[in-house]
N, C-alpha and C positions, 0 to 999 in steps of 0.2 A: 203706671208701668214702672217696674222696679229695675231701673237701669242706671242709677246714679252712683251707687257705692263702688262698683268695680272700676269704672273709669277714673274716679277720684283716687282710689288706691293706686292704680297704675301710674297716674300722673305723679303722685307723691314718691313712689319708688324710683321713677325716672329722674326726678329732681334731686333726690337725696342719696340714691344708691344704697339705702339701708334696708334692712328687713324689719318687719313689724309683726306683732302678734295681734290678731283681731280680737275684738271684745268677746266673741263667743269661743275663743280658744282655737281658731282655725290655724293650722301650721302655715308659716310664711310661704314655703314653696308652693303649697296647694293654693293659697290665696293669690299668689303671683301668677300661677298658670291661668287661673280663671280671669284675673284682671287683664293679663296680656292678650288673651283671646278676645275678650270683649272690646278692648281697644283696637285690636286687629280688624275686627268686623266693622268698626266705625271708620276705619281707614278707607274702606271701599267707596264711601260717599264722595271721595275726592277725585274720582276719575270715572270715565265711561267704560262699559264692558258689555259683552253679550255672552252669556253662559248657557249651554245646553246640557240637559240632564236626562239620564235614564231613570225612570221611576219604577215603582213596583208593578209587576205584571206586564212589563215591557212597554209601559206608557212613556211618553216624552213630555218634558216640561222645559221652560226657559225663563231666565231672569235677564232683563236688559236694563241698562241705566245710561243716562246721559247727564252731563253737567251743563250749567249755564243756559237755562235754569235746570235745577236738579229735578229729574223725574225718573221713576222706575216702573217697569211693567213686569208683572209675574204672569206667565202663561202656563196653563195646566189643562189637562183633558177636559174639554167642555166649557172652559171659561178663562177669564183673565182679569187681573186687577191692575189698574194704573194709578199710581200715587204721585202727586206733585203738591206744590204749595197751595193750590186752589181747591184740592179735594181728593177724594178717592172714588175712582170710577170702576165699578164692578160690572162685568159683562158676562152674560150666559151665552156662549157661542154654540151650544149643542142644539139650539133651535134656530129656525129661519123665519123671519129675520132675527138677528141677535137682539137681545134685550140688555140695555145698560142702565145702571142707576148711579147717579153722581151724588155723593154725600160729603158734607164738610169733613175735614181732617179732624178726628176726635182728639180731645185734649188728654192730658195725663190722667190716669185712673183706670178703672176696670174696663172701660170701653176702648182703650187705646189700641188693643190688639184685635179688635173685632174683624176688620177686613182681612188681616193676615191669618186669623184663625180659620176663616172660610177657605183660604188657599190651602191651609194644612189639611182640611177635610178631603181635599182632592189629591193628597199625596205629595204636595210640594211644600217643603218647609222654607221659611224666610228668615233673614237675619234678625228682625225684631223678635220673632218667636224664640230663636236660639239665644239671643241676649237675655230674654226673660228666664229661660231655663238655666242659663249660666248664673244669673243673679240668685235663683233659688238654691243652686249648689253653693254659692258664696255664703249664703245665710244659714245653711244647714251643716253643722260641724260633723255630722255622722256620714255625710256623703263622701264617697271615694272618687278621686280624680287621678287619672294616669295619662301621661303625655307621650306622644311619639311623633315621628316625622314620616312623610310619605311623598311620593311623586304621583300626582293624579292628572291625567290628561296632559302630561308633559309639564306640569306646574308643581313647584315645590309647595308643600303644605304642612301645616302643623295640625295635629289631631289630639283631641281629648276624649277619653273614655270615662264617662261619669256614671256612677251607680249609687244606689242607696238613698235616693231622694224620696221624701214623703210630702204629702199635701202639695204636689206639683203636677203639672200637666203630663210629665213623664217620670217614671220611676228610675229610668236610666237611659242613656243614649250615647252614641259616638258621633262626633262632629269633626270635620276637617275644614280648615280655612286656608286659602292660598296666601302667599306672601303679600299679594296686593290687597288682601282683606276680603276677597270674594268667597262666599260660601261654596264649598266644593262638595264633599260627601256628608251624608247624614243618615243614620239609621236609629230607629227607636219607635216606640209606641207613644204617640203624642195625642192626648185627648181622646184616647180610644182608637186612633187611626194608626195603622202600621205604616211607617214611612221608611222607604228604602231608596235613597236619592244618591246618584253617582254622577259626577261631572264627566261629560263626554268630550266637550270642546269649549274653548273660550277664546274670544277675540277682544281686542281693546276698543273696537268701534262697532256699536250696535247698528243694525239696519234702521234707517229712519222710519220705514213703514211700520215697524213694530209698535210705534207710539200712536198710530192712527186708530180711531175707533173702527170696529168692523163695518164693512160697507153695508149701507142700508139699515144700520142698527136703529132700533127704537130706543130713544134716550129719555129718561125721566130724571129731572134735576131736582133733588131734595134740598139744595142749599138755600138758606134764607135769602129772600130778595132784598136788594138794596133799595130803600125808599127813594122815590124820585125827588129831586131837589125842588 
């Protein structure tokens, strides 16, 4: 997963207050916009929240997070994905009983976004997918990046409009992130899926029940078993 360059650049800018020219000739303002939003997205991992979204065709989705321990659940029409330090639990809720599969958290590499990509297929984009798209924009000097500010669901947000990407999951997209680092609005075609995601409501405390598995779910655990002592 390509998420190392932008945070590092942002950290260097914060420490030195200087401007830099990247190796591929990217303008400093453009590089800083991308780096700042990547860092802003990472800020969301520091606190709990519950965000509800209006998706394409009137569907609804939600992202909920709690800290201590950190765990996040992405709910979309027909399913949900729970991510914590122990694994990724993907559930199909469109059937009864629901079916859930628990897999280890993938390491860095092509498989890192597997679970999140499945969420995107159902019209809900996630911060890891957005971070990957921002990194693609960081690495492609021909990409255009424009910034703006907005108030979404009563929250101040920073928005970027990115276009001109090649060899990426999206040729262009618009993304807005709240001051707390929570993904707010997103629009674009990602991996062939048209995503139109708008923040409806956000609270700082997620309902505890959202982290429970669906009642009566059939659970298959694919994580390696720990050998008995």
